[in-house]
Structure formats: C-alpha cells, structure tokens
GUDOTOR-771828 format. One record per residue (C-alpha): residue number from 1; residue in three letters; z, x, y. Coordinates in nm, 3 decimals, decimal comma, always signed. Layout:
% GUDOTOR-771828
   k   r      zz      xx      yy
 NUM ALA       Z       X       Y
...
***
This chain:
% GUDOTOR-771828
   k   r      zz      xx      yy
   1 UNK  -1,733  -0,190  +1,852
   2 UNK  -1,772  -0,285  +1,483
   3 UNK  -1,539  -0,193  +1,197
   4 UNK  -1,763  +0,085  +1,071
   5 UNK  -1,773  +0,268  +1,403
   6 UNK  -1,394  +0,244  +1,425
   7 UNK  -1,346  +0,361  +1,070
   8 UNK  -1,586  +0,657  +1,079
   9 UNK  -1,372  +0,891  +1,296
  10 UNK  -1,060  +0,801  +1,096
  11 UNK  -1,232  +0,889  +0,770
  12 UNK  -1,353  +1,219  +0,912
  13 UNK  -1,005  +1,324  +1,026
  14 UNK  -0,837  +1,201  +0,707
  15 UNK  -1,087  +1,385  +0,488
  16 UNK  -1,047  +1,708  +0,684
  17 UNK  -0,669  +1,700  +0,642
  18 UNK  -0,630  +1,544  +0,296
  19 UNK  -0,599  +1,865  +0,097
  20 UNK  -0,336  +2,013  +0,331
  21 UNK  -0,143  +1,685  +0,342
  22 UNK  -0,126  +1,687  -0,038
  23 UNK  -0,058  +2,057  -0,089
  24 UNK  +0,207  +2,080  +0,182
  25 UNK  +0,346  +1,732  +0,127
  26 UNK  +0,338  +1,648  +0,498
  27 UNK  +0,287  +1,325  +0,689
  28 UNK  -0,082  +1,291  +0,788
  29 UNK  -0,004  +1,289  +1,160
  30 UNK  -0,362  +1,356  +1,273
  31 UNK  -0,499  +1,074  +1,058
  32 UNK  -0,236  +0,827  +1,177
  33 UNK  -0,301  +0,927  +1,539
  34 UNK  -0,669  +0,850  +1,484
  35 UNK  -0,575  +0,517  +1,327
  36 UNK  -0,372  +0,434  +1,638
  37 UNK  -0,672  +0,514  +1,861
  38 UNK  -0,919  +0,324  +1,643
  39 UNK  -0,770  -0,021  +1,686
  40 UNK  -0,761  -0,062  +1,308
  41 UNK  -0,385  -0,105  +1,309
  42 UNK  -0,467  -0,446  +1,452
  43 UNK  -0,733  -0,521  +1,190
  44 UNK  -0,571  -0,842  +1,059
  45 UNK  -0,387  -0,945  +1,376
  46 UNK  -0,536  -1,250  +1,555
  47 UNK  -0,774  -1,176  +1,840
  48 UNK  -0,558  -1,366  +2,091
  49 UNK  -0,288  -1,104  +2,027
  50 UNK  -0,530  -0,815  +2,078
  51 UNK  -0,619  -0,768  +1,713
  52 UNK  -0,956  -0,775  +1,538
  53 UNK  -0,889  -1,095  +1,345
  54 UNK  -1,028  -0,966  +1,015
  55 UNK  -0,937  -1,122  +0,681
  56 UNK  -0,840  -0,997  +0,336
  57 UNK  -1,193  -0,898  +0,230
  58 UNK  -1,244  -0,661  +0,523
  59 UNK  -0,890  -0,529  +0,485
  60 UNK  -0,948  -0,449  +0,118
  61 UNK  -1,268  -0,261  +0,200
  62 UNK  -1,108  -0,057  +0,480
  63 UNK  -0,808  +0,041  +0,265
  64 UNK  -1,029  +0,139  -0,026
  65 UNK  -1,251  +0,353  +0,197
  66 UNK  -0,945  +0,529  +0,337
  67 UNK  -0,813  +0,596  -0,012
  68 UNK  -1,141  +0,759  -0,112
  69 UNK  -1,064  +1,041  +0,130
  70 UNK  -0,680  +1,041  +0,152
  71 UNK  -0,446  +0,835  -0,061
  72 UNK  -0,143  +0,903  +0,158
  73 UNK  -0,316  +0,783  +0,474
  74 UNK  -0,435  +0,471  +0,292
  75 UNK  -0,083  +0,392  +0,169
  76 UNK  +0,065  +0,433  +0,518
  77 UNK  -0,203  +0,200  +0,653
  78 UNK  -0,144  -0,054  +0,376
  79 UNK  +0,230  -0,062  +0,449
  80 UNK  +0,160  -0,111  +0,819
  81 UNK  -0,051  -0,419  +0,746
  82 UNK  +0,201  -0,549  +0,490
  83 UNK  +0,474  -0,517  +0,752
  84 UNK  +0,261  -0,668  +1,026
  85 UNK  +0,149  -0,989  +0,856
  86 UNK  +0,497  -1,148  +0,825
  87 UNK  +0,555  -1,069  +1,193
  88 UNK  +0,222  -1,232  +1,278
  89 UNK  +0,325  -1,539  +1,076
  90 UNK  +0,663  -1,578  +1,251
  91 UNK  +0,697  -1,347  +1,557
  92 UNK  +1,062  -1,272  +1,643
  93 UNK  +1,139  -1,396  +1,993
  94 UNK  +1,326  -1,077  +2,085
  95 UNK  +0,996  -0,888  +2,093
  96 UNK  +0,734  -1,101  +2,270
  97 UNK  +0,490  -0,810  +2,297
  98 UNK  +0,536  -0,675  +1,945
  99 UNK  +0,216  -0,810  +1,795
 100 UNK  +0,001  -0,673  +2,073
 101 UNK  +0,177  -0,337  +2,042
 102 UNK  +0,112  -0,335  +1,667
 103 UNK  -0,250  -0,423  +1,736
 104 UNK  -0,322  -0,160  +2,000
 105 UNK  -0,165  +0,127  +1,805
 106 UNK  +0,149  +0,159  +2,014
 107 UNK  +0,365  +0,079  +1,711
 108 UNK  +0,330  +0,164  +1,341
 109 UNK  +0,503  -0,074  +1,100
 110 UNK  +0,635  -0,047  +0,746
 111 UNK  +0,849  -0,233  +0,492
 112 UNK  +1,209  -0,152  +0,397
 113 UNK  +1,271  -0,378  +0,097
 114 UNK  +1,354  -0,191  -0,225
 115 UNK  +1,715  -0,109  -0,308
 116 UNK  +1,865  +0,088  -0,596
 117 UNK  +2,062  -0,209  -0,726
 118 UNK  +1,753  -0,421  -0,788
 119 UNK  +1,502  -0,136  -0,820
 120 UNK  +1,142  -0,258  -0,854
 121 UNK  +1,248  -0,620  -0,796
 122 UNK  +1,192  -0,573  -0,424
 123 UNK  +1,237  -0,945  -0,354
 124 UNK  +1,608  -0,926  -0,447
 125 UNK  +1,806  -0,719  -0,194
 126 UNK  +2,163  -0,638  -0,290
 127 UNK  +2,278  -0,572  +0,065
 128 UNK  +2,434  -0,863  +0,252
 129 UNK  +2,440  -0,940  +0,624
 130 UNK  +2,774  -0,989  +0,798
 131 UNK  +2,797  -1,233  +1,087
 132 UNK  +3,037  -1,160  +1,373
 133 UNK  +3,084  -1,264  +1,734
 134 UNK  +2,864  -0,970  +1,838
 135 UNK  +2,570  -1,055  +1,614
 136 UNK  +2,456  -0,984  +1,259
 137 UNK  +2,550  -0,655  +1,098
 138 UNK  +2,294  -0,499  +0,866
 139 UNK  +2,440  -0,255  +0,618
 140 UNK  +2,157  -0,175  +0,378
 141 UNK  +2,055  +0,133  +0,185
 142 UNK  +1,685  +0,124  +0,110
 143 UNK  +1,477  +0,336  -0,123
 144 UNK  +1,107  +0,423  -0,115
 145 UNK  +1,047  +0,346  +0,253
 146 UNK  +0,694  +0,461  +0,337
 147 UNK  +0,657  +0,637  +0,675
 148 UNK  +1,035  +0,687  +0,682
 149 UNK  +1,125  +0,845  +1,014
 150 UNK  +0,769  +0,804  +1,143
 151 UNK  +0,736  +0,426  +1,169
 152 UNK  +0,808  +0,249  +1,496
 153 UNK  +0,893  -0,084  +1,331
 154 UNK  +1,079  -0,147  +1,005
 155 UNK  +1,083  -0,490  +0,843
 156 UNK  +1,421  -0,489  +0,668
 157 UNK  +1,537  -0,737  +0,403
 158 UNK  +1,896  -0,838  +0,332
 159 UNK  +2,084  -1,126  +0,175
 160 UNK  +2,206  -1,390  +0,414
 161 UNK  +2,576  -1,385  +0,493
 162 UNK  +2,637  -1,694  +0,277
 163 UNK  +2,390  -1,611  +0,000
 164 UNK  +2,465  -1,742  -0,348
 165 UNK  +2,190  -1,525  -0,499
 166 UNK  +1,975  -1,228  -0,391
 167 UNK  +1,680  -1,460  -0,330
 168 UNK  +1,863  -1,614  -0,034
 169 UNK  +1,752  -1,352  +0,214
 170 UNK  +1,642  -1,273  +0,568
 171 UNK  +1,393  -1,032  +0,719
 172 UNK  +1,476  -0,852  +1,043
 173 UNK  +1,277  -0,626  +1,270
 174 UNK  +1,451  -0,293  +1,336
 175 UNK  +1,284  -0,052  +1,576
 176 UNK  +1,238  +0,310  +1,479
 177 UNK  +1,450  +0,442  +1,765
 178 UNK  +1,754  +0,239  +1,657
 179 UNK  +2,036  +0,494  +1,605
 180 UNK  +2,152  +0,294  +1,303
 181 UNK  +1,826  +0,362  +1,118
 182 UNK  +1,861  +0,698  +0,946
 183 UNK  +1,644  +0,877  +0,691
 184 UNK  +1,796  +1,017  +0,373
 185 UNK  +1,692  +1,317  +0,163
 186 UNK  +1,317  +1,358  +0,149
 187 UNK  +1,140  +1,269  -0,176
 188 UNK  +0,879  +1,507  -0,316
 189 UNK  +0,645  +1,315  -0,541
 190 UNK  +0,379  +1,383  -0,802
 191 UNK  +0,119  +1,203  -0,594
 192 UNK  +0,080  +1,039  -0,252
 193 UNK  +0,274  +1,339  -0,129
 194 UNK  +0,216  +1,275  +0,241
 195 UNK  +0,328  +0,916  +0,282
 196 UNK  +0,690  +1,017  +0,361
 197 UNK  +0,845  +0,777  +0,113
 198 UNK  +1,217  +0,839  +0,151
 199 UNK  +1,546  +0,648  +0,129
 200 UNK  +1,680  +0,504  +0,452
 201 UNK  +2,006  +0,353  +0,568
 202 UNK  +2,019  +0,066  +0,816
 203 UNK  +2,364  +0,027  +0,968
 204 UNK  +2,296  -0,164  +1,284
 205 UNK  +2,358  -0,485  +1,476
 206 UNK  +2,077  -0,738  +1,500
 207 UNK  +2,052  -1,091  +1,634
 208 UNK  +1,889  -1,420  +1,542
 209 UNK  +1,606  -1,342  +1,782
 210 UNK  +1,511  -1,038  +1,574
 211 UNK  +1,477  -1,237  +1,252
 212 UNK  +1,129  -1,303  +1,114
 213 UNK  +1,122  -1,672  +1,028
 214 UNK  +1,411  -1,911  +0,977
 215 UNK  +1,749  -1,830  +0,824
 216 UNK  +1,710  -1,780  +0,450
 217 UNK  +1,330  -1,767  +0,461
 218 UNK  +1,303  -1,403  +0,355
 219 UNK  +1,224  -1,466  -0,012
 220 UNK  +0,953  -1,720  +0,069
 221 UNK  +0,796  -1,479  +0,317
 222 UNK  +0,807  -1,189  +0,072
 223 UNK  +0,639  -1,397  -0,198
 224 UNK  +0,400  -1,597  +0,018
 225 UNK  +0,293  -1,338  +0,277
 226 UNK  +0,397  -0,986  +0,181
 227 UNK  +0,311  -0,998  -0,192
 228 UNK  -0,053  -1,112  -0,153
 229 UNK  -0,132  -0,859  +0,119
 230 UNK  +0,060  -0,577  -0,049
 231 UNK  -0,085  -0,636  -0,395
 232 UNK  -0,436  -0,661  -0,254
 233 UNK  -0,386  -0,344  -0,051
 234 UNK  -0,221  -0,151  -0,333
 235 UNK  -0,505  -0,236  -0,570
 236 UNK  -0,756  -0,142  -0,300
 237 UNK  -0,591  +0,199  -0,258
 238 UNK  -0,605  +0,256  -0,632
 239 UNK  -0,967  +0,141  -0,652
 240 UNK  -1,061  +0,389  -0,378
 241 UNK  -0,887  +0,672  -0,561
 242 UNK  -1,068  +0,584  -0,884
 243 UNK  -1,405  +0,569  -0,708
 244 UNK  -1,346  +0,906  -0,542
 245 UNK  -1,265  +1,064  -0,878
 246 UNK  -1,566  +0,912  -1,052
 247 UNK  -1,804  +1,002  -0,769
 248 UNK  -1,682  +1,363  -0,779
 249 UNK  -1,719  +1,371  -1,156
 250 UNK  -2,078  +1,244  -1,139
 251 UNK  -2,167  +1,505  -0,878
 252 UNK  -2,011  +1,780  -1,087
 253 UNK  -2,167  +1,696  -1,423
 254 UNK  -2,504  +1,640  -1,256
 255 UNK  -2,499  +1,989  -1,105
 256 UNK  -2,298  +2,205  -1,344
 257 UNK  -2,516  +2,404  -1,582
 258 UNK  -2,478  +2,519  -1,940
 259 UNK  -2,691  +2,829  -1,887
 260 UNK  -2,703  +2,930  -2,254
 261 UNK  -2,851  +2,590  -2,340
 262 UNK  -3,062  +2,560  -2,025
 263 UNK  -2,911  +2,217  -1,955
 264 UNK  -2,657  +2,036  -1,741
 265 UNK  -2,328  +1,878  -1,843
 266 UNK  -2,491  +1,543  -1,777
 267 UNK  -2,744  +1,616  -2,051
 268 UNK  -2,467  +1,580  -2,310
 269 UNK  -2,447  +1,224  -2,451
 270 UNK  -2,068  +1,245  -2,482
 271 UNK  -2,040  +1,318  -2,109
 272 UNK  -2,274  +1,034  -2,017
 273 UNK  -2,079  +0,800  -2,247
 274 UNK  -1,754  +0,868  -2,065
 275 UNK  -1,917  +0,844  -1,722
 276 UNK  -2,089  +0,519  -1,815
 277 UNK  -1,774  +0,363  -1,953
 278 UNK  -1,577  +0,457  -1,641
 279 UNK  -1,854  +0,325  -1,416
 280 UNK  -1,860  -0,014  -1,585
 281 UNK  -1,482  -0,036  -1,567
 282 UNK  -1,488  +0,048  -1,196
 283 UNK  -1,759  -0,211  -1,126
 284 UNK  -1,562  -0,482  -1,307
 285 UNK  -1,243  -0,404  -1,117
 286 UNK  -1,430  -0,406  -0,786
 287 UNK  -1,550  -0,759  -0,856
 288 UNK  -1,204  -0,875  -0,965
 289 UNK  -1,054  -0,735  -0,648
 290 UNK  -1,323  -0,891  -0,429
 291 UNK  -1,256  -1,228  -0,592
 292 UNK  -0,884  -1,184  -0,524
 293 UNK  -0,948  -1,112  -0,157
 294 UNK  -1,154  -1,431  -0,134
 295 UNK  -0,876  -1,629  -0,304
 296 UNK  -0,619  -1,500  -0,053
 297 UNK  -0,850  -1,589  +0,234
 298 UNK  -0,905  -1,939  +0,091
 299 UNK  -0,594  -2,022  -0,116
 300 UNK  -0,631  -2,235  -0,429
 301 UNK  -0,410  -2,330  -0,721
 302 UNK  -0,496  -2,008  -0,906
 303 UNK  -0,455  -1,768  -0,612
 304 UNK  -0,122  -1,635  -0,739
 305 UNK  -0,280  -1,553  -1,076
 306 UNK  -0,538  -1,339  -0,900
 307 UNK  -0,272  -1,172  -0,684
 308 UNK  -0,069  -1,080  -0,992
 309 UNK  -0,353  -0,997  -1,226
 310 UNK  -0,588  -0,797  -1,006
 311 UNK  -0,334  -0,540  -0,901
 312 UNK  -0,207  -0,482  -1,256
 313 UNK  -0,562  -0,461  -1,389
 314 UNK  -0,696  -0,229  -1,118
 315 UNK  -0,394  -0,001  -1,142
 316 UNK  -0,435  +0,039  -1,517
 317 UNK  -0,810  +0,083  -1,490
 318 UNK  -0,761  +0,362  -1,235
 319 UNK  -0,546  +0,551  -1,484
 320 UNK  -0,834  +0,538  -1,733
 321 UNK  -1,106  +0,621  -1,480
 322 UNK  -0,926  +0,920  -1,331
 323 UNK  -0,841  +1,043  -1,681
 324 UNK  -1,205  +1,025  -1,783
 325 UNK  -1,306  +1,211  -1,465
 326 UNK  -1,060  +1,488  -1,556
 327 UNK  -1,193  +1,508  -1,910
 328 UNK  -1,563  +1,525  -1,830
 329 UNK  -1,511  +1,792  -1,565
 330 UNK  -1,281  +2,005  -1,778
 331 UNK  -1,129  +2,308  -1,613
 332 UNK  -1,308  +2,237  -1,285
 333 UNK  -1,107  +1,917  -1,249
 334 UNK  -0,780  +2,107  -1,281
 335 UNK  -0,863  +2,319  -0,979
 336 UNK  -0,842  +2,201  -0,620
 337 UNK  -1,212  +2,261  -0,558
 338 UNK  -1,266  +1,899  -0,656
 339 UNK  -1,053  +1,604  -0,538
 340 UNK  -1,018  +1,477  -0,894
 341 UNK  -0,677  +1,622  -0,978
 342 UNK  -0,539  +1,480  -0,652
 343 UNK  -0,694  +1,139  -0,727
 344 UNK  -0,549  +1,162  -1,078
 345 UNK  -0,197  +1,217  -0,944
 346 UNK  -0,222  +0,969  -0,657
 347 UNK  -0,351  +0,691  -0,883
 348 UNK  -0,039  +0,712  -1,097
 349 UNK  +0,179  +0,589  -0,812
 350 UNK  +0,025  +0,242  -0,804
 351 UNK  +0,149  +0,116  -1,139
 352 UNK  +0,511  +0,217  -1,075
 353 UNK  +0,537  +0,071  -0,724
 354 UNK  +0,734  -0,250  -0,697
 355 UNK  +0,651  -0,484  -0,851
 356 UNK  +0,544  -0,251  -1,133
 357 UNK  +0,246  -0,323  -1,355
 358 UNK  +0,483  -0,420  -1,637
 359 UNK  +0,652  -0,675  -1,412
 360 UNK  +0,315  -0,809  -1,297
 361 UNK  +0,195  -0,855  -1,656
 362 UNK  +0,521  -1,035  -1,738
 363 UNK  +0,481  -1,266  -1,438
 364 UNK  +0,119  -1,334  -1,533
 365 UNK  +0,227  -1,419  -1,886
 366 UNK  +0,499  -1,651  -1,756
 367 UNK  +0,247  -1,829  -1,537
 368 UNK  +0,008  -1,868  -1,833
 369 UNK  +0,290  -2,022  -2,037
 370 UNK  +0,387  -2,261  -1,760
 371 UNK  +0,719  -2,086  -1,698
 372 UNK  +0,893  -2,031  -1,365
 373 UNK  +0,856  -1,677  -1,235
 374 UNK  +1,216  -1,659  -1,108
***
C-alpha cells in the first residue's frame, strides 16, 4: 500500500472533524485513531522495525497535507515523529519492542521538553535528575506538552545529576500510564485548539535502560535529531495552513459575485494583486522547504542554515498569506463557512513555538557572522 492510499482515509476523517475539533477545543480522537490504523505513525521508522522507511521529503509532504485539513491533527502527528526519531537513533534497552509499537500505531509519542524557567529555549531544561540506589528520579514540570494525557510515550528532558549547565542533559522515555506522569490545567489557545497542549509534571523513577542515548547526550540529540525534524515538520504544518487559506480564498473570489456590477470579486485588480502576491510567496516557501528536506536527508555544511532559516521564513510567510486571504474574502473570511479564519489562527502558533521565529533569526544571524550558537 502506497503513502497516498494510507493518507487518503486519514485526510477524510480529519477534514470531517476539523471544525468541531477547533470549535470545541477537543483532541481529534477519530483522526488519531485513523492515523494509528494507517501505518503512518511509522512513516520514518526503518522498515526492519516495521516502519515505512520514508525520509524527510515524504514526511514534509504528509504533514503539510494533514495541516491543509486540520492543523491540530498535523501538529499531533509532527510531535509523534519528532519524539520517535531520537528513539529510532538510540533505542532504550528497557523497551525492545518500542519502535515496532510506535510504527504499528500501538503507541503515540510526543516531546516533553519546554520548562517555564527556560521558556522557548527548549534545549535547556531547568529540572535536574537525582541518582539514588533505586534508580534516577525525574522531578520535572513541563509546559506545552502536545497530546498531554493522550500520548503513550513521552520523551522527557532533564539535566544530568552532575550537570554544570542546562545543556548537560539526558532524555528518558516515560510511558503514558506511569502514575508519576500527570497533566496540569488544560490550556485553551487561540489556534491549534485540539492538540491538547498542556503542562505536565513528571515525578517518577527511571533507570539507565530507559535513557535515549548515552549519559549527557540529551543536548546533542535535541540539536542534531529533534531540531531538524521538528523545524521541518513545524514549517510543513504552517505551509499547509497557508495553502489551505489561499486555496479557499481563490475559490471564494472566483465565485463570489458583485451583482450590481455584474462581475466577480476576482475581476477586481486589487483582489488579483493580493492573491498573486500571496501565491508567489507560497510557491517560494514551498521550494525553500523542499530544499531543506533534501538537506536533512543528505546533510551538508549548510544544512543547519536551512533548518534554522526555512522554519522562520515559512512561519512569517504564513502570517502574511493568511492575512491576505482574510482581507480579500472580507466578511466571509470572518465566518466559519470558510476555513480561512481557522487557518489564520492556527498559523499564528508556529512562530511562537520553541524555538521562536525571533530566536531562529538570531541563530541564523550568529551563524552568518561566524559566531557560536550557544
């Protein structure tokens, strides 16, 4: 079965439920259930572990297509892949079947990185592990955990017990049924209202066998594995939202009439100007993102520049494209008859997610000036 035949049923279910997920602010359970059945949770997992073995380019396309119909479902899927790839790179010995369970849809993964103390600097946890005779005690309060309470696997960051700085960190797998993993007050957001992004507390005992990678390798894994896949996926979500808004705007202005002038909205040069400008911007961002996916698949000296730049650029472009879609459709865009107002709100999440667009531009500037990022 090819990717398209797997993706089709997921898109149909996600599209049918997207409006309710947004309006009611509920987890897209039906869409995630279809994702589990589709095999797409194993999209980037090696075939010898039961996955589909796809690379960054296919991943970017799948995430973008999902976002065109439901931003929340796309974000949940992105976080699953971002949580899966570090596990695929260094499987924890405590869970020999974990990769195959992530691949076949038995388990949904997510990241638990961000903390209030370091805010959008997700790579710098403030919590610190404590080593005892019984194991390693995690005592971490996390913010903005996607799929909080719904994920089966959380990849949790924390400083090592002997850390001299927050960048000396570890990543541990904590299963969703661990009694020490609790969900805090639910967050109600402007956009992406169904991705169940909530604070969580992890007060639990783990062991060396549940660590992803070697002691102290957390920072390197977050920068070398998580950041490329997350940034690519985040930009792909935002690109899909922008495309959905622009497509809806084109359909609307092509069909909406100005009866007193016996013309359509699309007959107005000012409308066509805005549509054309947004279309060119979208096309440029699509190419930038595709180039980034190729760079991640085949790393080169400038891969990091693409990883940093593409996400910041796509996120900002989506703000402009969705704004233009709102403007050309006028009052119709403010209603829920079109998906544009939902795309408009959802797209605004991308540039404030860690690392924020401002941080990404700063990093890009540092790299251009030959400065160390950290």
